[in-house]
Backbone as CSV, one residue per row, in Angstrom:
resi,resn,N_x,N_y,N_z,CA_x,CA_y,CA_z,C_x,C_y,C_z
1,MET,11.687,30.637,17.871,11.248,29.250,18.011,12.480,28.344,17.783
2,GLU,12.601,27.293,18.521,13.509,26.263,18.349,12.849,24.907,17.756
3,LEU,13.570,24.113,17.054,12.931,22.887,16.497,12.418,22.049,17.587
4,TYR,13.136,21.895,18.697,12.621,20.979,19.814,11.372,21.495,20.325
5,GLN,11.095,22.801,20.280,9.818,23.412,20.798,8.660,22.890,19.847
6,LEU,8.892,23.006,18.467,7.967,22.685,17.523,7.664,21.137,17.474
7,ARG,8.785,20.282,17.823,8.498,18.818,18.025,7.506,18.578,19.020
8,GLN,7.819,19.212,20.271,7.001,18.997,21.455,5.567,19.546,21.274
9,PHE,5.438,20.712,20.581,4.098,21.176,20.255,3.311,20.239,19.305
10,ALA,4.030,19.772,18.392,3.439,18.861,17.375,2.867,17.596,18.062
11,ALA,3.663,17.067,18.951,3.392,15.927,19.796,2.176,16.114,20.609
12,VAL,2.115,17.327,21.212,0.961,17.619,22.086,-0.300,17.810,21.253
13,ALA,-0.172,18.359,20.002,-1.246,18.524,19.145,-1.870,17.119,18.721
14,LYS,-0.847,16.193,18.453,-1.297,14.724,18.093,-2.013,14.148,19.112
15,TYR,-1.468,14.025,20.236,-2.094,13.231,21.433,-3.147,14.019,22.189
16,GLU,-3.093,15.320,22.139,-4.019,16.100,22.857,-3.938,15.839,24.436
17,ASN,-2.678,15.531,24.829,-2.387,15.125,26.168,-0.967,15.385,26.423
18,MET,-0.595,16.135,27.442,0.758,16.458,27.784,1.487,15.280,28.210
19,THR,0.887,14.461,29.004,1.753,13.226,29.402,1.971,12.139,28.340
20,ARG,1.028,12.000,27.499,1.258,11.043,26.452,2.329,11.651,25.356
21,ALA,2.190,12.977,25.113,3.103,13.601,24.214,4.574,13.431,24.828
22,ALA,4.742,13.748,26.089,6.063,13.615,26.751,6.536,12.234,26.639
23,GLU,5.665,11.219,26.901,6.146,9.750,26.741,6.518,9.491,25.363
24,SER,5.889,9.994,24.288,6.247,9.660,22.994,7.642,10.257,22.610
25,LEU,7.964,11.409,23.219,9.274,11.962,23.068,10.275,11.630,23.947
26,ASN,10.028,10.760,25.023,10.957,10.461,26.039,11.429,11.606,26.740
27,VAL,10.539,12.565,27.100,10.832,13.834,27.710,9.905,13.838,28.950
28,ALA,10.421,14.578,30.036,9.672,14.777,31.187,8.333,15.615,30.921
29,GLN,7.312,15.270,31.493,6.027,16.075,31.280,6.115,17.529,31.640
30,PRO,6.708,17.868,32.745,6.844,19.298,33.092,7.688,20.075,31.997
31,ALA,8.595,19.413,31.457,9.400,20.069,30.406,8.600,20.442,29.098
32,VAL,7.611,19.571,28.845,6.751,19.757,27.678,5.745,20.891,28.066
33,SER,5.240,20.959,29.247,4.237,21.867,29.749,4.956,23.273,29.651
34,LYS,6.229,23.412,30.040,6.973,24.635,30.010,7.222,25.051,28.637
35,THR,7.527,24.134,27.703,7.681,24.449,26.306,6.436,25.152,25.766
36,ILE,5.234,24.537,25.998,4.007,25.124,25.479,3.826,26.436,26.059
37,ARG,3.986,26.686,27.332,3.868,28.007,28.011,4.782,28.937,27.328
38,ASN,5.986,28.629,27.065,7.039,29.511,26.391,6.526,29.928,25.103
39,LEU,6.049,28.936,24.427,5.571,29.267,22.991,4.378,30.131,22.988
40,GLU,3.478,29.947,23.934,2.351,30.800,24.049,2.661,32.235,24.443
41,SER,3.663,32.361,25.270,4.106,33.650,25.697,4.839,34.337,24.599
42,GLU,5.640,33.599,23.856,6.367,34.261,22.733,5.351,34.732,21.735
43,LEU,4.308,33.977,21.431,3.413,34.226,20.367,2.281,35.143,20.857
44,GLY,2.128,35.235,22.184,1.019,36.059,22.610,-0.283,35.507,22.393
45,ALA,-0.418,34.213,22.344,-1.716,33.602,22.078,-1.798,32.096,22.737
46,GLU,-2.895,31.748,23.139,-3.122,30.394,23.670,-3.099,29.404,22.531
47,LEU,-2.408,28.287,22.669,-2.419,27.305,21.584,-3.327,26.141,21.817
48,PHE,-3.579,25.860,23.116,-4.555,24.862,23.550,-5.540,25.340,24.537
49,GLU,-6.664,24.725,24.555,-7.675,24.962,25.618,-8.095,23.667,26.194
50,ARG,-8.188,23.662,27.527,-8.463,22.381,28.219,-9.995,21.995,28.133
51,THR,-10.262,20.779,27.947,-11.541,20.141,27.830,-11.668,19.067,28.887
52,GLY,-12.842,18.538,28.948,-13.053,17.517,29.830,-12.160,16.194,29.530
53,LYS,-11.894,16.034,28.278,-11.115,14.849,27.792,-9.694,15.144,27.598
54,GLY,-9.197,16.333,27.744,-7.781,16.597,27.463,-7.605,17.998,26.927
55,LEU,-6.780,18.118,25.898,-6.522,19.475,25.271,-7.121,19.506,23.855
56,ARG,-7.452,20.769,23.343,-7.923,20.991,22.111,-7.294,22.269,21.523
57,ARG,-6.739,22.164,20.328,-6.095,23.242,19.728,-6.985,24.495,19.599
58,THR,-6.541,25.596,19.735,-7.261,26.752,19.469,-7.022,27.188,17.892
59,GLU,-7.702,28.240,17.521,-7.453,28.617,16.131,-5.926,28.919,15.860
60,GLN,-5.318,29.585,16.838,-3.952,30.039,16.767,-3.080,28.719,16.750
61,GLY,-3.553,27.708,17.523,-2.784,26.441,17.584,-2.815,25.695,16.255
62,ASP,-3.965,25.819,15.502,-4.136,25.212,14.188,-3.238,25.870,13.235
63,ILE,-3.026,27.107,13.328,-2.165,27.857,12.458,-0.680,27.497,12.588
64,LEU,-0.295,27.379,13.951,1.086,27.098,14.256,1.375,25.531,13.812
65,LEU,0.429,24.647,13.982,0.588,23.265,13.645,0.894,23.191,12.144
66,ARG,0.096,23.878,11.341,0.367,23.836,9.923,1.703,24.217,9.497
67,TYR,2.237,25.335,10.092,3.714,25.710,9.798,4.610,24.781,10.469
68,ALA,4.372,24.223,11.690,5.238,23.355,12.342,5.469,22.085,11.543
69,ARG,4.349,21.580,10.983,4.637,20.374,10.111,5.504,20.619,8.895
70,THR,5.330,21.699,8.280,6.055,22.105,7.095,7.654,22.246,7.506
71,ILE,7.945,22.888,8.647,9.228,23.093,9.111,9.838,21.801,9.531
72,LEU,9.205,20.966,10.289,9.786,19.636,10.647,10.043,18.724,9.512
73,GLU,9.112,18.757,8.509,9.279,18.037,7.359,10.510,18.493,6.585
74,ALA,10.648,19.815,6.501,11.848,20.361,5.799,13.137,19.916,6.482
75,GLU,13.075,19.900,7.814,14.382,19.519,8.509,14.607,18.017,8.315
76,ARG,13.612,17.235,8.208,13.802,15.756,8.066,14.311,15.644,6.649
77,ASP,13.844,16.246,5.659,14.400,16.116,4.287,15.771,16.633,4.169
78,ALA,16.115,17.779,4.701,17.418,18.206,4.780,18.386,17.244,5.317
79,ARG,18.067,16.654,6.436,18.855,15.539,7.063,19.046,14.361,5.987
80,GLY,17.932,14.045,5.393,18.045,13.008,4.546,18.920,13.185,3.377
81,GLU,18.813,14.398,2.741,19.520,14.747,1.522,21.085,14.939,1.885
82,ILE,21.424,15.401,3.019,22.789,15.547,3.428,23.338,14.202,3.660
83,GLU,22.613,13.259,4.301,22.961,12.045,4.662,23.286,11.163,3.315
84,GLU,22.387,11.365,2.332,22.688,10.691,1.024,23.821,11.225,0.266
85,SER,24.098,12.536,0.510,25.230,13.192,-0.223,26.553,12.650,0.356
86,LEU,26.502,12.223,1.581,27.638,11.690,2.202,27.827,10.201,2.002
87,HIS,26.804,9.620,1.177,26.864,8.111,0.841,26.649,7.303,2.034
88,ARG,25.845,7.776,2.911,25.603,6.794,4.069,24.197,6.193,3.885
89,THR,24.101,4.979,4.484,22.813,4.313,4.343,21.820,4.874,5.267
90,GLY,20.745,5.389,4.813,19.739,5.915,5.677,18.624,4.896,6.010
91,GLY,17.739,5.404,6.876,16.650,4.565,7.220,15.402,4.843,6.379
92,LEU,14.380,4.087,6.587,13.165,4.180,5.892,11.973,3.997,6.729
93,CYS,11.059,4.858,6.900,9.792,4.693,7.766,8.664,4.574,6.865
94,ILE,7.873,3.438,6.875,6.787,3.207,6.019,5.487,3.138,6.783
95,CYS,4.506,3.934,6.414,3.212,3.847,6.951,2.388,2.987,6.084
96,ALA,1.914,1.750,6.466,1.212,0.901,5.553,-0.342,0.943,6.073
97,LEU,-1.126,1.827,5.561,-2.584,1.765,5.926,-3.301,0.762,5.105
98,SER,-2.682,0.299,3.985,-3.238,-0.741,3.225,-2.152,-1.844,3.091
99,CYS,-2.595,-2.976,2.704,-1.704,-4.060,2.433,-0.866,-4.568,3.634
100,ALA,-1.587,-4.491,4.929,-0.885,-4.791,6.052,-0.514,-6.318,6.091
101,GLU,-1.318,-7.112,5.452,-0.991,-8.563,5.415,0.105,-8.858,4.545
102,ARG,0.501,-7.948,3.570,1.602,-8.197,2.594,2.959,-7.644,3.015
103,ILE,2.720,-6.690,4.030,3.987,-5.957,4.265,5.188,-6.652,4.698
104,SER,5.002,-7.715,5.491,6.131,-8.455,5.903,6.892,-9.163,4.768
105,GLU,6.160,-9.681,3.840,6.630,-10.321,2.563,7.475,-9.179,1.821
106,ILE,6.779,-8.086,1.704,7.417,-6.931,0.880,8.708,-6.538,1.442
107,LEU,8.743,-6.352,2.881,10.023,-5.930,3.451,11.033,-6.957,3.363
108,ALA,10.695,-8.170,3.558,11.696,-9.280,3.497,12.242,-9.356,2.093
109,GLY,11.483,-9.198,1.049,11.978,-9.135,-0.328,12.709,-7.962,-0.607
110,PHE,12.407,-6.834,-0.178,13.266,-5.660,-0.397,14.516,-5.717,0.291
111,SER,14.563,-6.136,1.631,15.889,-6.265,2.344,16.800,-7.324,1.593
112,ALA,16.236,-8.367,1.105,17.107,-9.402,0.510,17.754,-8.800,-0.854
113,GLU,17.064,-7.929,-1.480,17.496,-7.363,-2.734,18.370,-6.125,-2.462
114,TYR,18.025,-5.274,-1.586,18.612,-3.931,-1.363,19.705,-3.970,-0.318
115,GLY,19.733,-4.969,0.594,20.712,-5.046,1.596,20.251,-4.459,2.867
116,ASN,21.278,-4.296,3.845,20.872,-3.930,5.224,20.381,-2.451,5.251
117,LEU,19.252,-2.266,5.662,18.663,-0.864,5.711,17.688,-0.910,7.035
118,ASP,17.800,0.240,7.746,16.945,0.393,8.946,15.475,0.724,8.413
119,LEU,14.668,-0.340,8.522,13.271,-0.272,7.989,12.347,-0.159,9.279
120,ARG,11.426,0.716,9.260,10.489,0.939,10.416,9.050,0.981,9.793
121,ILE,8.165,0.460,10.579,6.678,0.543,10.137,6.009,1.439,11.122
122,SER,5.259,2.409,10.606,4.425,3.278,11.350,2.831,3.097,11.140
123,SER,2.214,3.352,12.258,0.741,3.326,12.055,0.099,4.555,11.621
124,THR,0.889,5.757,11.499,0.382,7.045,11.254,1.325,7.611,10.161
125,PRO,0.760,8.539,9.205,1.684,9.097,8.137,2.682,10.067,8.767
126,GLU,2.239,10.671,9.876,3.126,11.766,10.489,4.513,11.171,10.873
127,GLY,5.599,11.710,10.285,6.855,11.351,10.469,7.370,10.181,9.677
128,SER,6.545,9.736,8.855,6.920,8.624,7.959,7.521,9.170,6.608
129,ASP,8.123,8.325,5.901,8.752,8.729,4.631,7.828,8.371,3.496
130,LEU,7.109,7.222,3.589,6.240,6.688,2.575,4.870,6.242,3.132
131,LEU,3.932,6.430,2.269,2.597,5.962,2.638,2.108,4.974,1.662
132,LEU,1.708,3.796,2.069,1.207,2.711,1.350,-0.299,2.574,1.656
133,ASP,-1.101,2.953,0.643,-2.550,3.158,1.044,-3.382,2.804,-0.200
134,SER,-4.699,2.852,-0.088,-5.506,2.599,-1.243,-6.659,3.478,-1.343
135,ALA,-7.217,3.647,-2.485,-8.287,4.547,-2.765,-9.494,3.832,-3.472
136,VAL,-10.766,4.403,-3.557,-11.875,3.776,-4.125,-11.921,3.980,-5.607
137,SER,-11.034,4.899,-6.134,-11.166,5.212,-7.490,-9.664,5.859,-7.888
138,ARG,-9.522,5.822,-9.192,-8.199,6.411,-9.755,-8.154,7.872,-9.407
139,ASP,-9.246,8.443,-9.378,-9.374,9.994,-9.192,-9.101,10.289,-7.723
140,GLU,-9.223,9.346,-6.785,-8.934,9.528,-5.458,-7.528,9.290,-5.084
141,VAL,-6.702,8.802,-5.953,-5.287,8.628,-5.774,-4.569,9.961,-5.711
142,PRO,-3.832,10.357,-4.635,-3.281,11.722,-4.517,-2.305,12.085,-5.566
143,ALA,-2.316,13.268,-5.955,-1.379,13.822,-7.050,0.151,13.457,-6.579
144,GLY,0.818,13.020,-7.549,2.217,12.664,-7.209,2.467,11.187,-6.679
145,ALA,1.344,10.623,-6.265,1.538,9.159,-5.860,1.657,8.253,-6.981
146,VAL,2.389,7.124,-6.745,2.457,6.088,-7.844,1.402,5.002,-7.633
147,LEU,0.574,4.904,-8.649,-0.437,3.817,-8.537,0.226,2.498,-8.827
148,LEU,0.061,1.602,-7.893,0.797,0.205,-7.982,-0.037,-0.846,-8.545
149,TYR,-1.292,-0.803,-8.199,-2.126,-2.101,-8.533,-3.708,-1.671,-8.288
150,ASP,-4.504,-2.235,-9.149,-5.912,-2.217,-8.807,-6.474,-3.644,-8.792
151,GLU,-7.316,-3.879,-7.817,-7.912,-5.177,-7.761,-9.287,-5.300,-7.454
152,GLU,-9.998,-6.195,-7.815,-11.416,-6.441,-7.475,-11.620,-6.693,-6.063
153,MET,-12.728,-6.114,-5.448,-13.165,-6.429,-4.048,-14.297,-7.399,-4.388
154,CYS,-14.304,-8.541,-3.539,-15.206,-9.594,-3.653,-15.915,-9.874,-2.257
155,VAL,-16.832,-10.817,-2.259,-17.304,-11.302,-0.993,-16.859,-12.674,-0.697
156,ALA,-16.381,-12.942,0.351,-15.949,-14.340,0.749,-17.020,-14.891,1.624
157,VAL,-17.305,-16.156,1.292,-18.450,-16.854,2.064,-17.881,-18.331,2.365
158,PRO,-18.206,-18.813,3.481,-17.896,-20.360,3.758,-18.384,-21.274,2.760
159,GLU,-17.768,-22.352,2.653,-18.239,-23.401,1.691,-19.707,-23.828,1.854
160,GLY,-20.250,-23.768,3.090,-21.616,-24.193,3.355,-22.606,-23.138,3.128
161,HIS,-22.119,-21.980,2.770,-23.151,-20.757,2.555,-24.124,-21.104,1.499
162,ARG,-25.433,-20.545,1.615,-26.384,-20.815,0.650,-26.043,-20.306,-0.782
163,TYR,-25.065,-19.420,-1.013,-24.646,-18.952,-2.284,-23.339,-19.372,-2.678
164,ALA,-22.748,-20.383,-2.017,-21.368,-20.729,-2.204,-21.200,-21.435,-3.539
165,ASP,-22.180,-21.908,-4.206,-22.072,-22.539,-5.550,-22.248,-21.495,-6.633
166,ARG,-22.504,-20.260,-6.398,-22.611,-19.222,-7.388,-21.288,-18.508,-7.787
167,GLU,-21.325,-17.888,-8.831,-20.168,-17.153,-9.252,-20.129,-15.573,-8.753
168,SER,-21.363,-15.204,-8.507,-21.539,-13.765,-8.186,-22.676,-13.668,-7.282
169,VAL,-22.785,-12.504,-6.533,-23.969,-12.336,-5.624,-24.091,-10.677,-5.483
170,SER,-25.309,-10.318,-5.182,-25.471,-8.969,-4.782,-25.418,-8.645,-3.312
171,LEU,-24.970,-7.554,-2.937,-24.950,-7.152,-1.540,-26.292,-7.124,-0.953
172,THR,-27.280,-6.700,-1.871,-28.654,-6.796,-1.430,-29.073,-8.133,-0.891
173,GLU,-28.646,-9.194,-1.550,-28.948,-10.461,-1.205,-28.382,-10.798,0.060
174,LEU,-27.161,-10.208,0.409,-26.495,-10.588,1.688,-26.848,-9.512,2.773
175,ALA,-27.789,-8.669,2.641,-28.023,-7.497,3.632,-28.275,-8.050,5.018
176,ASP,-28.783,-9.345,5.257,-29.168,-9.787,6.601,-28.025,-10.657,7.070
177,ASP,-26.933,-10.894,6.276,-25.774,-11.877,6.661,-24.958,-10.972,7.620
178,PRO,-24.374,-11.680,8.684,-23.431,-10.948,9.497,-22.081,-10.895,8.801
179,PHE,-21.576,-9.650,8.751,-20.284,-9.379,8.167,-19.200,-9.374,9.133
180,ILE,-18.073,-9.941,8.686,-16.860,-9.986,9.506,-15.923,-8.893,9.019
181,ALA,-15.811,-7.854,9.766,-15.075,-6.676,9.335,-13.689,-6.606,9.978
182,LEU,-12.673,-5.990,9.259,-11.312,-5.646,9.814,-11.399,-4.344,10.497
183,SER,-10.936,-4.450,11.789,-11.022,-3.213,12.627,-9.651,-2.457,12.685
184,ASN,-8.583,-3.087,12.007,-7.233,-2.553,12.105,-6.830,-1.739,10.903
185,SER,-7.706,-1.528,9.971,-7.502,-0.845,8.765,-8.503,0.234,8.508
186,GLN,-8.204,1.447,8.884,-9.211,2.605,8.422,-9.402,2.686,6.894
187,SER,-8.340,2.477,6.180,-8.370,2.593,4.750,-9.370,1.479,4.209
188,PHE,-9.293,0.200,4.699,-10.084,-0.786,4.215,-11.572,-0.678,4.643
189,ARG,-11.727,-0.049,5.795,-13.033,0.279,6.310,-13.811,1.315,5.304
190,GLN,-13.038,2.334,4.981,-13.480,3.337,4.113,-13.947,2.822,2.771
191,ILE,-13.088,1.931,2.215,-13.482,1.229,0.906,-14.669,0.370,1.088
192,SER,-14.765,-0.358,2.155,-15.953,-1.246,2.405,-17.276,-0.377,2.499
193,GLU,-17.143,0.745,3.230,-18.334,1.536,3.369,-18.726,2.220,2.019
194,HIS,-17.742,2.516,1.239,-18.032,3.121,-0.123,-18.665,1.979,-1.002
195,ILE,-18.232,0.762,-0.906,-18.910,-0.267,-1.700,-20.371,-0.540,-1.292
196,PHE,-20.656,-0.568,0.008,-21.922,-0.823,0.526,-22.927,0.461,0.264
197,ARG,-22.345,1.662,0.333,-23.095,2.814,-0.089,-23.494,2.748,-1.520
198,SER,-22.613,2.383,-2.411,-22.804,2.226,-3.919,-23.927,1.249,-4.278
199,ALA,-24.077,0.288,-3.374,-25.075,-0.736,-3.558,-26.471,-0.390,-2.825
200,GLY,-26.350,0.838,-2.020,-27.558,1.184,-1.428,-27.922,0.198,-0.242
201,VAL,-26.866,-0.379,0.387,-27.145,-1.369,1.421,-26.268,-0.842,2.786
202,GLU,-26.901,-0.955,3.817,-26.150,-0.687,5.103,-25.316,-1.905,5.566
203,MET,-24.131,-1.708,5.912,-23.141,-2.755,6.318,-23.534,-3.180,7.634
204,HIS,-23.883,-4.369,7.931,-23.978,-4.932,9.281,-22.750,-5.679,9.796
205,ALA,-21.887,-4.972,10.514,-20.602,-5.629,10.988,-20.959,-6.275,12.263
206,ALA,-21.215,-7.590,12.253,-21.477,-8.306,13.426,-20.327,-8.625,14.167
207,ILE,-19.146,-8.887,13.524,-17.970,-9.219,14.179,-16.802,-8.314,13.609
208,GLU,-15.941,-7.870,14.526,-14.879,-7.069,14.057,-13.576,-7.708,14.585
209,CYS,-12.557,-7.900,13.721,-11.324,-8.580,14.122,-10.137,-7.772,13.674
210,ASP,-8.978,-7.976,14.270,-7.901,-7.113,13.948,-6.811,-7.734,13.018
211,SER,-7.100,-8.908,12.390,-6.191,-9.491,11.458,-6.946,-10.295,10.490
212,ALA,-6.312,-10.430,9.244,-6.945,-11.149,8.207,-6.967,-12.696,8.610
213,ALA,-5.894,-13.240,9.342,-5.741,-14.553,9.780,-6.991,-14.977,10.538
214,LEU,-7.423,-14.072,11.548,-8.527,-14.316,12.294,-9.775,-14.322,11.500
215,GLN,-9.895,-13.350,10.623,-11.032,-13.302,9.742,-11.190,-14.478,8.904
216,ILE,-10.191,-15.070,8.428,-10.208,-16.367,7.739,-10.631,-17.499,8.546
217,ARG,-10.306,-17.480,9.763,-10.726,-18.626,10.635,-12.232,-18.568,10.960
218,LEU,-12.587,-17.244,11.131,-14.067,-17.071,11.415,-14.956,-17.343,10.160
219,LEU,-14.418,-17.034,8.986,-15.207,-17.373,7.805,-15.306,-18.956,7.640
220,SER,-14.166,-19.563,7.854,-14.066,-21.056,7.732,-15.078,-21.733,8.721
221,CYS,-15.364,-21.154,9.854,-16.208,-21.669,10.882,-17.746,-21.394,10.560
222,GLY,-17.988,-20.640,9.538,-19.298,-20.230,9.151,-19.894,-19.104,10.015
223,MET,-19.030,-18.257,10.574,-19.485,-17.186,11.472,-20.113,-15.940,10.601
224,GLY,-19.908,-15.877,9.399,-20.368,-14.763,8.583,-19.816,-14.750,7.238
225,VAL,-19.798,-13.536,6.575,-19.290,-13.297,5.315,-18.388,-12.101,5.352
226,ALA,-17.590,-11.757,4.375,-16.663,-10.668,4.374,-16.306,-10.011,3.138
227,LEU,-16.076,-8.823,3.089,-15.532,-8.226,1.952,-13.978,-8.515,1.860
228,VAL,-13.410,-8.905,0.722,-11.990,-9.209,0.641,-11.451,-8.636,-0.596
229,ALA,-10.179,-8.519,-0.621,-9.471,-8.075,-1.871,-9.068,-9.309,-2.614
230,SER,-9.432,-9.344,-3.828,-9.220,-10.667,-4.735,-7.678,-11.007,-4.787
231,GLY,-6.869,-9.957,-4.954,-5.409,-10.369,-5.170,-4.863,-10.949,-3.894
232,GLU,-5.257,-10.572,-2.658,-4.689,-11.058,-1.515,-5.291,-12.442,-1.164
233,TRP,-6.588,-12.599,-1.536,-7.335,-13.795,-1.041,-7.448,-14.915,-1.948
234,ARG,-7.081,-14.742,-3.284,-7.238,-15.945,-4.177,-6.661,-17.260,-3.744
235,GLN,-5.463,-17.263,-3.237,-4.870,-18.470,-2.725,-5.452,-18.771,-1.412
236,VAL,-5.650,-17.829,-0.494,-6.216,-18.067,0.738,-7.524,-18.898,0.649
237,CYS,-8.406,-18.412,-0.222,-9.701,-19.083,-0.318,-9.643,-20.509,-0.685
238,GLU,-8.715,-20.854,-1.548,-8.537,-22.268,-2.065,-8.008,-23.129,-0.819
239,ASP,-7.220,-22.525,0.061,-6.652,-23.294,1.101,-7.523,-23.381,2.420
240,ALA,-8.489,-22.450,2.562,-9.219,-22.334,3.805,-10.705,-22.811,3.684
241,GLY,-10.966,-23.247,2.566,-12.426,-23.822,2.416,-13.430,-22.650,2.345
242,VAL,-13.061,-21.638,1.715,-13.810,-20.330,1.476,-14.018,-20.043,-0.016
243,ARG,-15.144,-19.633,-0.331,-15.481,-19.224,-1.709,-15.531,-17.681,-1.885
244,MET,-14.884,-17.300,-2.948,-14.855,-15.847,-3.223,-15.782,-15.479,-4.455
245,LEU,-16.759,-14.692,-4.187,-17.778,-14.261,-5.212,-17.692,-12.998,-5.686
246,HIS,-17.912,-12.669,-6.981,-18.027,-11.412,-7.558,-19.256,-10.640,-6.956
247,ILE,-19.147,-9.347,-6.892,-20.239,-8.564,-6.444,-20.918,-7.910,-7.611
248,LYS,-22.281,-8.031,-7.785,-22.986,-7.630,-8.909,-23.548,-6.135,-8.845
249,ASP,-23.806,-5.641,-7.700,-24.503,-4.437,-7.596,-23.714,-3.265,-7.005
250,ALA,-22.472,-3.317,-7.109,-21.637,-2.196,-6.503,-20.393,-1.950,-7.313
251,GLN,-19.832,-0.727,-7.170,-18.443,-0.458,-7.597,-17.383,-1.066,-6.718
252,CYS,-16.676,-2.037,-7.235,-15.889,-2.906,-6.341,-14.325,-3.109,-6.747
253,ARG,-13.740,-1.996,-6.635,-12.197,-2.121,-6.985,-11.552,-1.196,-5.886
254,ARG,-10.338,-1.495,-5.626,-9.543,-0.610,-4.807,-8.198,-0.387,-5.583
255,TYR,-7.635,0.775,-5.306,-6.528,1.136,-6.087,-5.379,1.469,-5.060
256,ILE,-4.350,0.590,-5.203,-3.193,0.655,-4.124,-2.154,1.651,-4.654
257,TYR,-1.710,2.481,-3.920,-0.639,3.459,-4.279,0.391,3.644,-3.243
258,VAL,1.505,4.295,-3.564,2.575,4.578,-2.633,2.778,6.005,-2.865
259,GLN,2.931,6.818,-1.819,3.127,8.267,-1.901,4.350,8.643,-0.923
260,THR,5.252,9.572,-1.561,6.327,10.057,-0.843,5.811,11.225,0.040
261,LEU,6.049,11.202,1.341,5.365,12.051,2.265,6.396,13.472,2.378
262,GLY,7.611,13.343,2.171,8.497,14.383,2.277,8.707,14.986,0.763
263,ARG,9.406,16.113,0.745,9.752,16.691,-0.604,10.963,16.070,-1.180
264,PHE,11.810,15.500,-0.411,13.046,14.923,-0.904,12.906,13.436,-1.085
265,ARG,13.158,12.894,-2.239,13.132,11.494,-2.414,14.543,10.892,-2.311
266,THR,14.746,10.321,-1.107,16.092,9.669,-0.995,16.310,8.534,-1.853
267,GLN,17.562,8.021,-2.010,17.838,6.796,-2.745,17.045,5.646,-2.179
268,SER,16.928,5.533,-0.857,16.165,4.377,-0.301,14.723,4.411,-0.710
269,ILE,14.075,5.754,-0.681,12.740,5.848,-1.050,12.534,5.410,-2.558
270,ARG,13.524,5.859,-3.369,13.420,5.535,-4.869,13.455,4.060,-5.077
271,ALA,14.414,3.356,-4.310,14.604,1.997,-4.429,13.403,1.255,-3.911
272,PHE,12.825,1.667,-2.792,11.615,0.897,-2.291,10.408,1.094,-3.214
273,THR,10.285,2.275,-3.751,9.137,2.559,-4.605,9.273,1.653,-5.907
274,ALA,10.530,1.603,-6.372,10.727,0.694,-7.657,10.474,-0.721,-7.166
275,TYR,10.905,-1.092,-6.016,10.681,-2.459,-5.761,9.085,-2.775,-5.576
276,LEU,8.376,-1.886,-4.965,6.955,-2.057,-4.972,6.291,-2.193,-6.356
277,GLU,6.648,-1.356,-7.286,6.233,-1.410,-8.685,6.567,-2.814,-9.249
278,ARG,7.645,-3.371,-9.114,8.037,-4.754,-9.587,7.197,-5.791,-8.801
279,TYR,6.998,-5.587,-7.475,6.298,-6.599,-6.725,4.777,-6.686,-7.157
280,PHE,4.173,-5.430,-7.329,2.752,-5.560,-7.733,2.522,-5.840,-9.169
281,ALA,3.565,-5.613,-10.009,3.486,-5.984,-11.468,3.414,-7.465,-11.611
282,GLN,4.084,-8.165,-10.713,4.107,-9.643,-10.811,2.740,-10.239,-10.414
283,MET,1.929,-9.422,-9.754,0.644,-9.866,-9.310,-0.442,-9.701,-10.453
284,ALA,-0.155,-8.808,-11.368,-1.088,-8.544,-12.520,-1.456,-9.786,-13.265
């Protein structure tokens, strides 16, 4: 097997579609199809089966994907370690599944302190160097990850809301209120669902939006209520005419962490992790 074959196979496994995989690699689709056929011939096993919606990995495809990820990760780490040994400035790819609203400020601050570095943001952990994410408890933070910050989750309500003059509220009391949910963060959605489950309440997401800025505007207009992270929203609420209330009947904290996705921690990874620790320490 060649590395390029494993890259193409991994792309097909990710997109479950030959054309989309080829586009992601900037390779002609027939070439990708030929690569998969050659791999299947060499291994004597079908790696994908066709479905009505595209491709689906076979059991043998799952096995190869597990090894392919390990091999491709090792290749990336080897390049990073060699690049660092030659004292070259490497790049850094960050997957921010949490703190998306903070990431621009974080990157600007890091660039000003560390100097010119090729920084990229990815929406998926695959191929990234670092993962910035959050968990519902300390026990859920992955082994080896650095816990950066934990913050209370609160409910934000417009100033005219019937509970706006209170310090705290239960989710049971808000069960019939329309919730404004963020649709662009799977991590935040999982935390939100965990909070509602712990309160024994079903979340009624009446409106979904793809940015906190839009969520704030909808709250200000009285369109509903929302779960928010207290660290991010403390100043926002003061400026937007929104009240932030404590939640009485649920486990309401999230734990933000950064995780190195490869086995080799380059100098830029170490520097960015240290910057994140300082950044979040200032918020405590």
